N, C-alpha and C positions, 0 to 999 in steps of 0.2 A: 628612795634611793634609785638612781638609774641602773638599769640592767648592766650597762658597761662597768659601772662602779662595782657591782656585785661580782662580776667576772674578774675584774682586776683584783679585788680583795681575795677571792678564792685562789687566784694564781699566786699572789704575794704570800698568803698564809701557807700554801703548799710549799713554796720555796723556803720560807722561814722554818717550817717543820723539818726540812732536810738539813738545815744548817746546824753546826755544833753549838747550839745555845747552851751556855753553862747552866747546870742545875741550880735551881733557886732563883732564876731570872724569869720575869714574865714579859711577854711581847704583845703589843697591841698596836693598832694603826689608828691614828687620830688625824683627820683631815689629810689623809694620804701620806703622812709621815710615820715611819716606824719608830716606836719607842720600846727600848729594852731596858728594864730596870730590875735591880736585885730586890728580892723580897727580904726585908730585914726582920729580925725577930719581933721588934715592937709592932711593925706592920701586921705580921701574922697573928700576934696575940690579940690585937683589936679585932681583926677579921673573925677569929675564932669566937670571941665573946659575942659578937653580933650574930654570927651563925647559930651559936648555942641558944641565944635568946629567941631567935625565930623558930628553931626546932622545938624548944621547950613550949613555946606558945602554940604552934601549929601541928606539932608531931613530927616524927622522923620521916614521914612520907611526903612532906612538903617539897614543892619544886623550888629549891633554892640552890644557886650555883655560885661558885667562886672561880674566877679566871676562865670562864667559858665564853667563847666568841659569840657575840650578838651584833649584827650590823644595825646601826642606828641612822636616823635621817642625817643628811648633810653629805658633804663631799668625802667619799672614801673613808667612812667611819666604821672600822671593825674593832669595836671595843671588847675588852675582857674585864667586865666590872669585878671589883673585889667581892661584892655580894650582889646578886640579882635574884629577886623573888618574882616568880611567874604566877599568873592566876591558875586556878584549878583546871581550866579548859585549855591550857597552853598546848600548842602542837608545833611541830617543826614544819618548816616550809618545804617546798619541792626539792631544794638542794640539801636538806638535812640539817638546817640551822634553826635555832630557836628564833622566833619572831619578836621584834621589839614591841609590837602591839600587845603582847602578852605580859610584858614586864610591868609590875605594879610598884616595885620598890627597888631602889639601888642605894648601896652604901659604898663609898670610896674612902680609903684611908690614904692620907697624903704621904707621898714620897717626895723628898726634897727636890729631885730632878724633874718631876712631872707635875708638881702642884699646879702650875699654870693651866695644864690640861683639865684637871678636875674642877677648878674654879671657873674656867673659861669655856672652851669648845665642848667639853663633855657635859657641863651643866646646861648649855644651850641645846645640845642634841637631846638630852634627857627630857628637857621641857618641851621641845618640838615633838618628841615621841609621846608626850603626855604621861610620862612616868609620874604617878601621883605623889610619891614621896622620894626625895633624894637627900641622903644624909652624907655629909662630909665629916670624917673624924680626922682632926689635925693634931698629931702628937707633938708638933713643934710649938703650937699655940696652946695646947692643952684644952682644946675646945672642939665641940661639934657644931656644925651648922645644919639646920633642918630646913629644907626647901620644900614648899607645898604649893598647891594651886597653880599648876602650869597653865599658861594662857599666852597665845601668840608668840611662842618660842622663848618664853622666859617664865620664871617662877614669880608669883605675886607676893609670896610670903617667905621671909628668911628669919629664922630664929636661932640666935647663938646660945649655946649651952656649955658652960664650963665642965671639964672633966671633974667628976666627983658629984655632979648634980644629975639627977635622973632626966633622961630625954623622954618627954611625954608625947607618945605617938598614939594615945587613946583617941579614938574618933577618926583615925586615918585608916587606910587599907590594912595596915599591920596591927592596929588596935592593941598596942602593948606599951609598957614602960621599959625603956632600955636603960639599964644600970651602967654607969660609967665609972664607978668607984675604983675598979681594977684596971682601967685603961692606962697602959704605960705611956710615959712621955719620952720624947727625944730632946 
């Protein structure tokens, strides 16, 4: 990411933090466009279940974040992933932000208004950043999509898994089985 993009993102996020954003809304910047979406209960319940699975597997000290800004490759991409798991040696950059190079796993839960971001530019940016595993949980379809093996800005493997079926992440960087029995649907 160009230094000018980073400065622009810093300025935009600073302005957004001063705005009266309603509680329960999340804000992120995808391709230079600001997206503000409400976090619905279905959305949060799925995020919590994924977070709990990671903490149960790795312990409470694991570096896992929700809705924390991380700048990803591409034009003005200041994402706030629903779930981002960082490696053990993760460190912040000189401006105090977590580095995308340290992100090993991302999960996004689809919101109706921003689904195209998760399936499109965010997926491409995560692949360009070489995030090993990207999971999309889609409560509208009742399905998860697991993307692995990033190469040349895209994922080589896509595995659909219906809610109610375990998501097998054994052998990946997270090395766990994600239960989806309790994932709510919209």
